[in-house]
C-alpha positions in Angstrom: 170.1 58.5 95.7 170.2 60.6 92.5 173.4 61.3 90.6 173.0 65.0 91.4 172.8 64.2 95.1 175.8 61.9 94.9 177.8 64.9 93.7 176.3 67.7 95.8 176.9 66.0 99.2 180.6 65.5 98.6 180.8 69.1 97.2 179.3 70.4 100.5 181.8 68.5 102.6 184.8 69.5 100.4 183.6 73.1 100.5 183.9 73.1 104.3 187.5 71.8 103.9 188.4 74.5 101.4 187.1 77.0 103.9 189.4 75.5 106.5 192.4 75.8 104.1 191.6 79.5 103.6 191.2 80.1 107.4 194.5 78.4 108.2 196.4 80.5 105.6 194.6 83.7 106.6 196.1 83.6 110.0 199.3 84.8 108.4 197.7 88.1 107.5 197.5 88.9 111.2 200.6 87.2 112.4 203.0 89.2 110.1 202.2 92.7 111.6 201.7 91.4 115.1 205.2 89.7 115.1 206.7 92.8 113.6 205.5 95.0 116.5 205.8 92.5 119.3 209.2 91.0 118.5 210.7 94.0 116.7 211.7 92.0 113.6 212.3 93.1 110.0 209.8 92.8 107.2 211.8 90.1 105.6 212.0 88.1 108.8 208.2 88.5 109.5 207.4 87.2 106.0 209.3 84.0 106.9 206.1 83.0 108.7 204.4 82.8 105.3 207.4 81.0 103.9 207.4 78.5 106.7 203.7 77.8 105.9 204.5 76.9 102.3 207.8 75.1 102.5 206.0 71.9 103.6 204.3 71.8 100.2 207.7 71.1 98.7 208.7 68.5 101.3 205.3 66.8 101.9 203.7 67.0 98.4 205.0 63.6 97.3 204.6 61.8 100.7 201.0 63.2 100.7 200.4 61.5 97.4 201.7 58.2 98.8 199.5 58.6 101.8 196.4 59.0 99.6 197.4 55.9 97.7 197.7 54.0 101.0 194.6 55.2 102.9 192.5 57.1 100.4 191.4 60.7 100.0 188.9 60.9 102.9 191.2 59.6 105.7 194.1 61.8 104.4 191.7 64.8 104.8 190.9 63.7 108.3 194.6 63.4 109.2 195.4 66.8 107.9 192.9 68.5 110.4 194.6 66.8 113.4 197.9 68.1 112.1 196.4 71.6 112.0 195.3 71.2 115.6 198.9 70.3 116.7 200.1 73.4 114.8 197.9 75.8 116.6 198.9 74.3 119.9 202.4 75.1 119.0 201.3 78.6 118.1 200.1 78.9 121.7 203.4 77.7 123.1 205.1 80.2 120.7 203.0 83.1 122.0 203.6 82.2 125.6 207.3 81.9 125.1 207.7 84.9 122.8 209.8 82.7 120.5 210.0 83.6 116.8 211.7 80.3 116.1 208.8 78.4 117.6 206.4 80.5 115.6 208.2 79.4 112.5 207.9 75.7 113.6 204.2 76.2 114.2 203.8 77.7 110.8 205.7 74.8 109.3 203.5 72.2 111.0 200.4 74.1 109.8 201.8 74.1 106.3 202.3 70.3 106.6 198.6 69.9 107.4 197.7 72.2 104.5 199.9 70.2 102.2 198.1 67.0 103.0 194.7 68.6 102.8 195.4 70.3 99.5 196.9 67.1 98.0 193.6 65.3 98.7 190.9 67.9 98.1 192.2 69.4 94.8 192.5 66.2 92.7 189.4 64.9 94.4 187.3 67.9 93.3 188.9 67.8 89.8 188.0 64.2 89.1 184.7 64.2 90.9 183.0 65.1 87.6 183.8 65.8 84.0 187.3 67.4 83.5 186.0 70.1 81.2 183.8 71.5 84.0 186.5 71.1 86.7 187.1 74.8 86.7 183.5 75.4 87.6 183.7 73.0 90.6 187.0 74.5 91.7 185.5 78.0 91.4 182.7 77.0 93.8 185.4 75.6 96.2 187.5 78.8 95.7 184.7 81.0 97.0 184.6 78.9 100.2 188.4 79.2 100.4 188.9 82.9 99.7 186.0 84.1 101.9 187.8 82.4 104.8 191.1 84.3 104.3 190.1 87.6 106.0 188.0 85.9 108.8 190.9 85.0 111.1 192.1 88.7 111.3 188.6 90.1 111.8 187.6 87.3 114.2 190.7 87.7 116.4 190.5 91.5 116.4 186.9 91.2 117.4 187.5 88.5 120.1 190.4 90.4 121.7 188.8 93.8 121.3 192.0 95.5 120.0 193.1 96.9 116.7 195.9 95.1 114.8 198.6 97.6 115.9 197.6 97.1 119.5 197.6 93.2 119.6 200.6 91.5 121.2 201.5 87.8 120.9 200.3 87.2 124.4 196.7 88.0 123.3 196.6 85.1 120.9 196.2 82.1 123.3 192.4 82.2 123.7 191.6 82.6 120.0 193.9 79.8 119.2 192.3 77.4 121.7 189.0 78.0 119.9 190.6 77.3 116.6 192.2 74.0 117.9 188.8 72.7 119.0 187.3 73.6 115.6 190.0 71.7 113.7 189.6 68.6 115.9 185.9 68.6 115.2 186.6 69.0 111.4 189.0 66.0 111.6 186.3 63.8 113.1 183.7 65.0 110.7 186.0 64.4 107.7 186.6 60.8 108.9 182.9 60.0 108.9 182.0 62.1 105.9 180.1 60.3 103.0 182.9 60.9 100.5 183.2 58.1 97.8 186.8 57.3 96.6 187.3 58.5 93.0 189.8 57.8 90.3 190.9 59.7 87.2 190.3 58.2 83.7 193.0 55.7 82.9 194.5 55.8 86.4 194.4 52.1 86.8 195.6 51.3 83.3 198.9 49.4 83.0 201.8 51.0 81.3 201.5 48.9 78.1 197.7 49.2 77.8 196.9 50.0 74.2 193.3 50.8 75.1 194.5 53.7 77.3 193.1 56.8 75.5 194.9 59.3 77.7 198.2 60.9 76.8 199.9 58.6 79.3 200.0 55.6 76.9 203.6 54.5 76.4 205.0 57.0 79.0 207.3 55.7 81.7 207.6 58.9 83.8 205.5 61.8 85.0 208.4 64.0 83.8 207.5 63.2 80.2 204.6 65.6 80.2 205.8 69.1 79.3 202.4 70.6 79.9 202.5 69.3 83.5 206.0 70.6 84.1 205.3 74.0 82.7 202.0 74.0 84.7 204.1 73.4 87.9 206.1 76.5 87.1 203.0 78.5 86.4 201.4 77.2 89.6 204.5 78.0 91.6 204.3 81.6 90.5 200.5 81.8 90.8 200.5 80.6 94.4 203.2 83.1 95.2 201.5 86.2 93.8 198.1 85.2 95.1 199.6 84.8 98.6 201.1 88.3 98.2 197.8 89.8 97.2 195.9 88.0 100.0 198.6 88.0 102.7 200.1 91.5 102.5 197.0 93.7 102.7 196.8 94.2 106.5 200.5 94.8 106.6 200.4 97.1 103.6 197.5 99.1 105.1 199.4 99.3 108.4 202.6 100.4 106.7 201.0 103.3 104.9 199.2 104.5 108.0 195.6 103.5 107.2 193.3 103.3 110.2 191.6 99.9 111.0 194.1 98.0 108.9 192.4 94.6 109.5 189.3 95.8 107.5 191.4 96.0 104.4 191.8 92.2 104.5 188.5 92.0 102.5 189.8 93.8 99.4 191.5 90.8 97.7 189.0 88.1 98.6 186.2 90.2 97.2 188.0 90.5 93.9 188.7 86.8 93.8 185.1 85.8 94.7 183.8 88.0 91.8 186.1 86.1 89.5 185.0 82.7 90.9 181.4 83.7 90.3 182.2 84.5 86.7 183.9 81.1 86.4 180.8 79.3 87.7 178.7 81.1 85.1 180.9 81.1 82.1 183.0 77.9 82.3 182.7 75.7 80.2 179.5 76.9 78.6 180.8 80.1 77.1 184.6 80.0 77.5 187.2 77.3 78.0 189.5 76.9 81.0 192.5 78.0 78.8 190.6 81.2 77.7 189.7 82.0 81.2 193.4 81.7 82.2 194.4 84.1 79.5 191.8 86.7 80.4 192.6 86.5 84.1 196.4 86.9 83.4 195.8 90.1 81.4 193.6 91.5 84.2 196.2 90.6 86.8 199.0 92.3 84.7 197.0 95.5 84.6 196.2 95.3 88.3 199.8 94.7 89.3 200.9 97.8 87.3 198.2 100.0 88.8 199.1 99.0 92.3 202.6 100.5 92.0 201.9 103.6 89.8 198.9 105.1 91.7 199.0 107.0 95.0 199.4 104.6 97.9 196.1 105.3 99.6 194.4 104.4 96.3 196.7 101.7 95.2 195.6 99.3 97.9 192.3 99.0 96.2 193.9 97.9 93.0 195.1 94.8 94.8 191.5 93.6 94.3 192.0 93.8 90.5 195.2 91.8 90.9 193.3 89.3 93.0 190.4 89.2 90.5 193.0 88.1 87.9 194.2 85.4 90.3 190.7 84.1 90.8 190.4 81.7 87.9 194.1 80.8 87.6 193.9 78.0 90.1 190.7 76.5 88.7 192.1 76.7 85.2 195.8 75.7 85.9 195.0 72.6 87.8 192.8 70.7 85.3 195.0 72.0 82.3 198.1 70.6 84.0 196.8 67.2 85.0 194.9 66.6 81.7 195.7 63.3 80.0 198.0 62.1 82.8 196.1 58.8 83.1 197.8 56.5 85.6 200.2 59.3 86.5 197.4 61.5 87.9 198.2 61.1 91.6 201.9 61.6 91.0 201.2 64.7 88.8 198.9 66.0 91.5 201.8 65.6 94.0 204.1 67.6 91.8 201.5 70.4 91.6 201.2 70.4 95.4 205.0 70.7 95.6 204.8 73.6 93.2 202.8 75.5 95.9 206.2 76.1 97.4 205.9 79.3 95.5 203.9 80.6 98.4 207.1 80.5 100.4 209.4 82.1 97.9 207.5 84.9 96.3 206.2 86.5 99.6 209.6 86.2 101.2 211.1 88.1 98.2 208.3 90.6 98.6 209.4 91.1 102.2 213.0 91.7 101.1 211.9 94.2 98.4 209.7 96.0 101.0 212.8 96.5 103.2 214.8 97.6 100.2 212.4 99.9 98.2 209.2 100.2 100.2 205.9 98.3 100.4 204.3 99.8 97.2 207.3 99.3 94.9 207.7 95.8 96.1 204.5 94.8 94.2 206.5 95.1 90.9 207.5 91.5 91.7 204.1 90.3 90.6 204.4 91.5 87.0 206.8 88.9 85.6 205.0 86.2 87.4 201.7 87.1 85.7 203.5 87.3 82.3 204.7 83.7 82.5 201.2 82.5 83.5 199.8 84.3 80.4 202.4 82.4 78.3 201.2 79.1 79.8 197.6 79.9 79.1 198.4 80.8 75.5 201.0 78.1 74.6 202.4 76.1 77.5 199.3 74.1 78.2 199.1 72.9 74.6 202.5 71.2 74.6 201.9 67.5 74.8 205.1 66.0 73.2 
């Protein structure tokens, strides 16, 4: 088998897994407005569904890293899909019982599955090839991921035959049964997938190894890498604002009275996919990962301002500009943050997975702001987040001592 084929086959399987991640997270875009109307809960309460999906990243990020060390990347991926299947069974019980508490539990279990899957696929795709081209590989995976976000809303609306504002929680059982079967099949497929185990440069080097050329030589703790710790903060903010851009569109369209609200779920993924395509073309041949991060941060800053200062029926389209800015943040942040970690690579990756807890905090704050000052003005929340990410791309990622 050629070297190219050895890379392409794992890329194809990992692409399917990234699609599954996007699909599982995209469910929230539909659940938020459905729960608001069916259970008569506040905006802040409904956005706890998204929070419950991301809290497990904080709790299970490190255990996921230990699991990977114990059983390897591939088996951890397989386990994650079976956790997803359990989560969607709990969603069915939640819908049948009309229990918001059980919905939160189902979202939490789904988040646990996502934490294990993210902890395995992201470092895997990063170290599958040269680090300087990691953003290109992650961009390819990102296209698979982000195109999946709007599909649950559109699929369920099509399957049930009702618009979002007409769907009740009792309508969700049949679609969720289909989703459970799909995740069980993915779990079996992942277990038998031809995915070789991979290791980062210097990962097996002992602590006192003088030949270790990574920045980990002489280090005794993962917390001695400032560029990693600042990267965790940047990733925390990025995951939060990207989740806002992807997860609030259907609710925002519904809130401002736009017809066929589910169709607006495509706005942000289109912007992100355009950015990913640019990443595939330009990184690293024409621009570096750090330069891509700076450019995207500036675009996102402009988009976040335009979302709140333009008329509401127009402003929703500027979410795509905000999403375009988000597009290359993940592909750039991840390799910049784990660069030169050597034997601390798996532990550093676990910290980055834990930083995805931002997807719980930022959307919840958005929900509170929406209750307090309206859905459009709540998007001001994104501006300071993008400003910090710009700082990391300009200075933070360069701090090595």
